[in-house]
N, C-alpha and C positions, 0 to 999 in steps of 0.2 A: 263472747259476749254477743248479744242479739245484733247489735249495729254491725258488728263485723261480718256476720253471716248476711246481712243486707248487701254489704258492700262486695262481699265475696261473689254473691249471686250476680250483681251487676257486672263486675269484673269478667266473669266467665261469660256472661252474655255478650259483652262488648267483644271479648276475644273470639267467640265463635262468629259473631256477625261480621266482624272485619277481618276474619281470617284470609290472607292473601290480599287484602286491600292495601296497596302500596301508600295510600293516603293517611293510613292510621298508624300512629306510634305509640307504644306504651311505654312512657318514661319510666313510670315506676308503678306499683299496684293501685297508687291512688292519683296517678297523674297522666294525663293522655293528650296527644297532640293529633290534629286531623287538618290535613291540608285541603282545602276547598278548591277546585280547580286543577288542571293539569300543571305540570311543573313549568311548562313553557308559557303557560298564560299569564299574561301581564295583569290580569285582575285576580289570579290566585291569591289566597291568603291562608294564614296558618291560625287555627285557634287552639288553645291550650286550656285544658279543664282539669283542675285539682280538686280533690275531695278533703275538705276540712274533716275533723273527727266527728262533727255533729252532722255530716251530710247524711241523707238527703233531707234532714229536718231543717238544716239552714242551706244556703246557697252554696254551690260550688265556686270555687275561684276561677274566673274565666279571664285569661290573659291574652294579649296580642304583641307581647314583648319579643317574639322570637324575631332572629335577626333576619328570617325569611320575609318578614312584614316590613322591612326597614325602608322600601319604597312607598309604603303607603301613608297618606298623610294622617296625623294625628287626629284631625277632626273626623276622618272616615273610621279610623279604629274606634273612636269614642262612639260615633253612631252606630257601629256594628255591636259593640259591647253593650249599648243601651238597648239595642233591639234584643240582644241575647238575654239581657236581664228580665225582660217582660216576659220572655219564655220561661225563665227561671221562676219568676213570681207565679206563674200560671201552674208550674209543675212541682212546686215544694213540696216534699214529703214523698215524692217517687223518684225511681231511678230515671233520671233526666239526662244522662250524658249523650246516650244515643239520639234521642229527642232534639238536643241542642245541635249536634253534628248535622243531623238530618235537616233541620231547620236551616242552618247555615248554607247547606247544599241546595236545598229548595229555592233559597231567596237569594243566592250569590249575585245575580244580576242587580237585584234591587238593592243589595247592601253594598255594592261596589259601583253604583250607577254613577257616583259623582267623581270617582277616581279617575284622573286623566291618564289616558294611555299614550306612552310616546313610543313604545316600540312596535313596529309592525312586522308581523312574522306571517311569512307565506306558508301555505299549506304545502307540506312536503309530501312527495309522492312516495308514500311507503306502504309498504305491504301489510294488511292487516290479517292476522292469522286467527280465526275463529271469532266468536263474538262473546264477550263476557255474558254468562248466563245469569240473569238477575230473576230470583225467584218472584213469581207474580205477586205473592202474599206482601212483599217488602215494598213494591211498588204502589204508592197512591197515585192514581190517575187524577190531576187536578188541572182543570181547564186554566190555562195561563191567561190573566188578563193583560193584554199589551197595549201601551199607550200608542197614540198615532205615530210618534217617531219610530217606536220600536217595530210597528207594523211596516213601516216604510223602509227601515232597515232590512227587515226580514224580506220584503218584497225585492229590495236591491240584491239580496244575496240570491233569489231564487230567480229561475226564468219565469216567463209569462204564464207558464201552466202550473207555477207554484212548486215546480220540482227543483230540488236542491242540485247544483251541479255535482257530477260524480266526484266522489272523493272529498266531499266537504266535512264529512265526520271520520274520515280516517285517523287511526290513532297512530302515532308515531312509535312504533313498537323497537325500533332500533335505537336504543339508549347509549 
């Protein structure tokens, strides 16, 4: 049927886009999980998107019931889902799973800004091997609008020249 081929195309697109992306999990050919944030990040969260038979004409089912999210308050889950539903409304009728995951990635700080963080993790001195090559076409350079407190936080993280301390973005490769 026509619908199946639409879903099939989106499925194949997702598989190729997120190939090798450890944050992405295909639970079934119509159900996907994406982890927003690094696994050690106290503000990381997991969204699950499932396609009903009438998708993309109707909204996908978005869930944050994964055990991974059990430290996130229900109010924050609700606010994240509400914001994702706004994106869904704007994209009805189109393949939107990628759009939803990318929206959540781009807006992670905003989505989780009210989540209290009680774990303090120090930057581990790990060795980064290579840099993940992100094709330029996929990256949309958006100027981030920072609030005063965010700017202050950023200023605290950097030294007076606005340089981040060496190793601030090292990825913990040894898992």
